[in-house]
C-alpha positions in Angstrom: 99.6 23.4 50.9 100.1 26.8 50.0 99.8 29.8 52.3 97.2 32.4 51.3 98.8 35.7 50.9 98.2 38.3 53.5 95.1 40.4 52.8 95.7 43.1 55.3 97.2 46.3 55.0 100.6 46.9 56.3 100.5 48.9 59.7 101.9 52.3 58.9 103.1 52.9 62.3 105.1 49.6 62.5 108.1 51.1 60.6 108.2 54.1 63.0 107.9 51.8 65.8 110.6 49.9 65.0 113.0 52.7 64.0 112.3 54.1 67.4 113.0 51.1 69.3 116.2 50.2 67.2 119.5 50.6 69.0 121.4 53.8 67.7 125.0 52.8 68.5 127.7 53.4 66.1 131.1 51.4 66.2 133.7 53.7 67.3 137.1 54.6 65.3 139.8 53.5 67.5 142.8 55.5 67.2 146.4 54.1 66.9 148.3 53.1 70.1 144.5 51.7 72.0 144.3 48.1 72.6 141.8 45.9 74.3 143.0 43.6 77.2 142.6 40.6 74.6 144.7 42.1 72.3 147.5 43.2 74.6 147.2 39.7 75.9 147.8 38.0 72.8 150.7 39.9 71.7 152.4 39.1 75.1 151.3 35.7 75.3 150.1 36.3 78.9 147.0 35.3 80.7 144.0 37.8 80.4 143.4 38.1 83.8 147.3 38.7 84.6 147.5 41.6 81.8 144.0 43.0 83.3 145.4 43.3 86.9 149.0 44.9 85.5 146.9 47.4 83.5 144.7 48.0 86.2 147.6 48.9 88.3 149.2 51.0 85.5 146.2 53.2 85.2 146.3 53.7 89.0 149.9 54.4 88.8 149.5 57.3 86.0 151.5 54.9 83.6 148.8 54.1 81.4 145.4 55.4 80.2 141.8 53.5 79.6 139.1 54.9 77.6 135.8 53.0 76.3 135.0 52.3 72.9 131.9 50.9 71.2 133.1 47.9 68.9 131.4 44.8 67.5 131.8 42.1 70.0 131.2 38.8 68.1 127.4 38.0 68.8 127.1 40.4 71.5 126.9 43.2 68.8 128.1 46.6 69.4 129.4 46.9 72.9 131.4 49.5 75.1 135.0 47.9 75.5 137.7 49.4 77.7 140.9 50.2 75.4 144.2 50.9 77.0 147.5 52.8 75.8 150.7 53.7 77.7 151.6 57.4 78.3 
């Protein structure tokens, strides 16, 4: 059984609504030297929670700094993720 082609006219405001409601987040460019906890833990071969605690301590002590960048996070889409670098 074939479906009938739509005979109704498209809603002219639908495109405007879709554009207005679509997220406007762009992926940030990550400067050299900034890494996520996942990247640091993979490089060092340590558990993420261990690296997270150590990086938190390093930031509090002034040995490292943290900045949030918007990156593509798997199925979550574009999401703000903290990145760290050593001072």
